[in-house]
C-alpha positions in Angstrom: 15.3 -13.8 5.3 13.4 -16.3 3.1 9.7 -15.6 3.0 7.3 -18.2 4.5 5.2 -18.5 1.3 4.0 -21.8 -0.3 4.5 -22.4 -4.0 2.0 -20.9 -6.3 1.4 -24.4 -7.8 0.4 -25.7 -4.4 -1.9 -22.7 -3.7 -3.5 -23.0 -7.2 -4.2 -26.7 -6.6 -5.6 -26.0 -3.1 -7.8 -23.2 -4.4 -9.2 -25.2 -7.2 -9.8 -28.3 -5.1 -11.5 -26.2 -2.4 -13.7 -24.4 -5.0 -14.8 -27.7 -6.6 -14.7 -29.8 -3.4 -13.0 -32.4 -5.7 -9.4 -33.3 -6.4 -10.5 -34.8 -9.7 -12.2 -31.6 -11.0 -9.3 -29.5 -9.8 -7.0 -31.7 -11.8 -9.1 -31.4 -14.9 -9.2 -27.6 -14.6 -5.4 -27.3 -14.0 -4.6 -29.9 -16.7 -2.8 -32.1 -14.1 -3.3 -35.7 -12.9 -5.3 -36.3 -9.8 -2.2 -37.7 -8.1 -0.3 -34.5 -8.9 -3.0 -32.4 -7.2 -3.0 -34.8 -4.2 0.8 -34.3 -3.9 0.6 -30.5 -4.2 -2.1 -30.4 -1.4 -0.2 -32.9 0.8 2.9 -30.8 0.4 0.9 -27.6 1.3 -0.5 -29.3 4.4 3.0 -30.4 5.4 4.3 -26.9 4.9 1.5 -25.4 7.0 1.3 -28.1 9.6 -2.5 -28.0 9.3 -5.0 -30.4 7.7 -6.9 -28.5 5.0 -9.3 -31.3 3.8 -11.0 -34.3 5.3 -12.5 -37.2 3.4 -16.2 -37.8 3.2 -18.6 -40.2 1.4 -19.0 -37.6 -1.3 -15.3 -36.8 -1.7 -13.3 -34.1 0.1 -14.5 -31.4 2.4 -12.6 -28.4 3.8 -11.7 -28.4 7.4 -12.6 -25.3 9.4 -9.0 -24.1 9.1 -9.0 -25.0 5.4 -12.2 -23.0 4.7 -10.7 -19.9 6.5 -7.5 -20.2 4.5 -9.4 -20.7 1.2 -11.3 -17.4 1.8 -8.1 -15.5 2.1 -6.0 -17.3 -0.6 -8.8 -17.1 -3.2 -8.8 -13.3 -2.9 -5.0 -13.1 -3.1 -4.9 -15.3 -6.2 -7.6 -13.2 -7.9 -5.6 -10.1 -7.3 -2.4 -11.7 -8.7 -4.3 -12.9 -11.8 -5.9 -9.5 -12.3 -2.6 -7.7 -12.0 -1.0 -10.2 -14.4 -3.7 -9.9 -17.0 -3.5 -6.1 -16.6 0.2 -6.1 -17.2 -0.1 -8.4 -20.2 -2.8 -6.3 -21.8 -0.8 -3.1 -21.4 2.5 -4.6 -22.4 4.2 -2.7 -19.6 2.6 0.6 -20.5 0.1 2.5 -18.4 -1.2 0.7 -15.3 -3.4 1.3 -12.3 -2.7 3.9 -9.6 -4.3 3.6 -6.1 -4.5 7.2 -4.9 -5.7 8.5 -1.6 -7.2 12.0 -1.5 -8.4 14.5 1.0 -12.2 14.2 0.4 -13.4 17.8 -0.4 -10.3 18.7 -2.5 -10.6 15.5 -4.4 -14.3 16.0 -5.1 -14.3 19.7 -5.8 -11.0 20.3 -7.5 -9.5 17.0 -8.7 -12.4 15.1 -10.1 -13.6 17.8 -12.5 -10.1 17.8 -14.0 -9.8 14.0 -14.4 -11.5 13.7 -17.7 -8.6 15.6 -19.2 -6.2 13.1 -17.6 -8.3 10.2 -18.9 -8.3 11.6 -22.4 -4.6 12.2 -22.5 -3.6 9.0 -20.7 -6.3 6.4 -21.4 -3.9 3.5 -20.5 -3.7 4.7 -16.8 -6.6 3.9 -14.4 -6.9 6.0 -11.3 -8.6 4.4 -8.2 -9.5 7.0 -5.5 -10.1 6.5 -1.8 -10.4 9.2 0.9 -8.0 9.7 3.8 -8.1 12.7 6.1 -5.0 11.9 8.2 -1.4 10.9 7.4 -0.8 7.1 7.4 1.9 4.5 6.7 2.1 3.4 3.1 3.4 0.0 4.2 0.0 -0.7 5.8 -1.9 0.0 2.6 -1.9 -0.9 -1.2 -1.8 2.8 -2.0 0.7 4.2 -4.6 0.4 7.8 -3.6 -1.7 10.4 -1.7 -2.7 14.0 -2.1 -2.8 15.7 1.3 -2.4 19.0 3.0 0.4 19.6 5.4 4.0 20.7 5.7 5.5 18.1 3.3 7.1 16.1 6.0 6.1 12.4 5.5 8.7 9.9 6.7 9.6 7.3 4.1 7.9 9.2 1.3 8.8 11.6 -1.5 6.7 14.8 -1.4 6.0 17.0 -4.4 4.7 20.5 -3.6 1.6 21.3 -5.6 0.2 24.6 -4.3 -0.4 26.6 -1.2 -3.6 26.6 0.8 -5.5 30.0 1.0 -8.5 30.2 3.3 -11.5 32.4 2.5 -14.8 32.9 4.4 -18.0 31.8 2.6 -21.7 31.9 3.6 -25.2 31.8 2.2 -26.3 35.0 0.5 -29.4 35.0 2.7 -27.3 35.2 5.9 -26.0 38.7 5.1 -28.7 40.0 2.8 -29.2 42.6 1.6 -25.5 43.2 2.0 -22.9 41.5 0.0 -19.7 42.6 1.8 -19.0 42.8 5.6 -16.3 44.2 7.8 -14.4 41.8 10.1 -16.3 43.3 13.0 -19.6 42.5 11.4 -18.5 39.0 10.3 -17.5 38.2 13.9 -21.2 38.7 15.0 -22.3 35.8 12.8 -22.0 32.0 13.7 -18.5 30.9 12.8 -18.4 27.3 11.6 -15.3 25.6 13.0 -13.1 23.0 11.2 -11.8 20.2 13.5 -8.7 19.8 11.3 -8.0 23.5 11.5 -8.9 24.4 15.1 -7.1 27.8 15.1 -7.9 28.8 11.5 -10.5 31.5 12.4 -8.1 33.1 15.0 -5.3 33.2 12.4 -7.6 34.6 9.7 -9.0 37.4 11.9 -5.4 38.2 13.1 -4.4 38.6 9.5 -7.1 41.3 9.1 -5.8 43.2 12.1 -8.9 42.4 14.3 -9.3 39.9 17.2 -12.9 39.5 18.2 -12.4 37.0 21.1 -15.1 34.6 20.0 -13.3 33.2 17.0 -13.0 29.7 18.4 -16.7 29.4 19.3 -19.1 27.5 17.0 -20.2 24.2 15.6 -17.4 21.9 14.5 -17.2 19.8 11.3 -14.6 17.3 10.3 -14.6 17.8 6.5 -14.6 21.0 4.5 -17.5 19.5 2.5 -19.6 19.5 5.6 -18.7 23.1 6.4 -19.6 24.2 2.8 -22.9 22.5 3.1 -23.6 24.0 6.5 -22.7 27.4 5.1 -24.9 26.9 2.1 -28.0 26.2 4.2 -27.4 29.3 6.4 -25.9 27.8 9.5 -23.0 30.2 9.6 -19.8 31.3 7.9 -17.3 28.7 6.9 -13.6 29.2 6.4 -12.4 27.0 3.6 -9.6 26.6 1.0 -10.3 28.6 -2.2 -10.0 25.4 -4.3 -12.9 23.7 -2.4 -15.5 26.4 -3.3 -16.0 25.0 -6.8 -18.8 26.8 -8.7 -20.8 27.5 -5.5 -20.1 31.3 -5.7 -20.6 31.5 -9.4 -24.0 29.8 -9.2 -25.1 31.9 -6.2 -25.2 29.2 -3.5 -22.4 31.0 -1.6 -20.9 34.4 -1.3 -17.5 35.6 -0.1 -18.5 38.2 2.5 -14.9 39.6 2.8 -12.5 39.4 0.0 -9.5 38.5 2.1 -7.6 35.2 1.7 -5.3 34.0 4.4 -2.4 31.8 3.4 -2.4 29.0 6.0 0.7 27.1 7.2 -0.2 24.2 5.0 0.1 23.3 1.3 -1.1 20.6 -1.0 1.4 17.8 -1.7 1.5 14.6 -3.8 3.3 12.0 -1.7 4.4 8.5 -2.6 6.6 5.8 -1.0 10.3 6.1 -1.9 10.3 2.6 -3.5 7.6 3.9 -6.0 10.0 6.5 -7.4 10.4 4.7 -10.7 6.7 3.9 -11.2 6.0 5.1 -14.8 2.3 5.7 -14.3 2.9 7.6 -11.1 5.5 9.8 -12.9 2.9 10.6 -15.7 0.3 11.5 -13.1 2.7 13.6 -11.2 3.7 15.6 -14.3 0.0 16.1 -15.2 -0.8 17.2 -11.7 2.0 19.7 -11.6 0.7 21.2 -14.9 -2.8 21.5 -13.5 -1.6 23.2 -10.3 1.0 25.5 -11.9 -1.5 28.5 -12.1 -2.0 28.3 -8.3 1.6 27.6 -7.2 
């Protein structure tokens, strides 16, 4: 079915005339005659079935509908121009990737490694945004996402990166002067719950062979970053992926009270829409990411 989209010439003429509030100045900017601009805008109004301008003593003024349409069209034309200039500057090489990340993993694990990617692939720009739940790529401008799950994402290609292993962490002061606890001792401390992993503590304790009965009780946090911060200030014990700990243990902000990692039923994946399969920049990033995660796979 043919798209219901006006010509770019008509949109450019409208945007310029709206910005200048003048057909004459729009014609000068676009290197057209004033009558050509008038014809473009008249054709656009006929296409839309809506009046975009009204005459005034000082020239032309946008109608209410025209002003609303201009706000939207101006943004779209800016994006098209930016993408065009970007492609021209790179001559088809490199590009920009819009990447969604799970917040704590992105901040703690991915970002510290991105200088290496930038050094090796300076022609590729990565824009990051956080997402905590699966979504439909068709509803976004995203090229790919790093998420934790089972790899089942309809309409997308999933690349396995590494498994998720959960370990308990807490403030050294919470267990001082001890540095290691038994599962029974750990169960006596406040257990910080993760809303995205509601049964994680139960599964972790079961993997140690001990079921305390209170493993689902405790304050809940949405993000692992929140749990890590709560643990660092002594509010309790957090159960987090090893990769999210960063340098907190090495610098003494956190300790691992029991050296027991539980492999959860989730893993980290890079997912992208099927129609992005041939995206060169995405392929480069995928290869680099697989290289970085190889030691953990």
